[in-house]
N, C-alpha and C positions, 0 to 999 in steps of 0.2 A: 489447523487444518482439523476435520472430524475424520475419526477413524474409516477406513475406505474410501477415502477422498484424495484425488491428487491434486495437486497444487493449482492448476487450471481449474477444477471444480473449485476449490475453494477462493478462489479469486471470485469467479461470476457469482458465487454462492453471497461472497461477505459484498461485493456491489451493490446486489441485491437487495440485501438487509439492510444497511448503512446508507444505501442512498435512492433505494424505488428504481432504479436503472438497471435494464438488463444488458449486459453486455459481451462482448465477443472477445477474449484474449487473442492479441495478435502477434505478441514478441515480449520473451522476457528481457528486461533491460538488465538487470542483475540480480545476484545473491549477496547479503551482506551480514555481516555478524563481526561483533568484537569484544573481547575479553573485559572492556571498559563499560557493557553494557549488560551487567546481570539482573534478573527478575528474582525477587525474593517472594515466596507464597506465604500463606497466612501459618502456615504449619513448619515455613522456616526451610524448606527446599528451596534451592538454589539451581537457576539453571539460565544459559546464556542463550538470548536469541537469535534466529535466525529467520532472517526476513528476505522475503524474494518481489522484487516490486516488477509489473509488467506492463505493458502499454494493453490498453483495452479499447475497441472501438462501442461505442452505443449503439446499440439496435434497437430498444426499444425501452418499456417502462414511464416512467414519470418520476421525477427530481423530488423528492420530498425529505422532511423529519425523521426520524427513526428513535430510537430508547439511547443508541449510540451515538448520535449527533446533535448539535447545536444549533450549527447553519450549515449552508452550502451557497456553492454560487461558481461561478467560472472565472478566472483572474489571469492578467497577464503576467509575464514571468517576470516584468522590472517590477511587479506589484507584489511578488512573493518575498522579497527582502522587506518590507513591511509589516509583513504577518508574524504572528504569534506561532509559528512551527517548531516542533523538537529538531535539532540539528541533523540527525540523521535524516530524516523525512527532506531537509530540504537537500541535502547532499543527492538522494536517490532520485527525486524533483531534477535536478539539474542534468544527473546521468541522464533520464529519460529524454531532456530535450537535445543532448549530445545527438541522437539518435544515429549510437554508431553500431555498426554492423555485428558484431561480436558481444554478447552478455558480460558484464562486469562481473567479477568474483573479488568479493573483499572480504 
């Protein structure tokens, strides 16, 4: 998130920057963090990431590549198991598909 930006605003901005799609956030799926996922910066600083996963509805824009993406597409749930995804991303997608009434906190 950028300074002064809410989590929802960051989601909307990142979706536009990375996909070209304008979205409206409709639901928080979950908040995820793990002591096993540590990021080390070039200066040696360490941090434990906290990720938030949202459901969003496309309301405009045009799907495209960006400096942060190499490909794009829409996929069936069954196809996800054949994709090269980070394990924690797959978990978050699977949680979103469950459409639980409350957000998950891990």
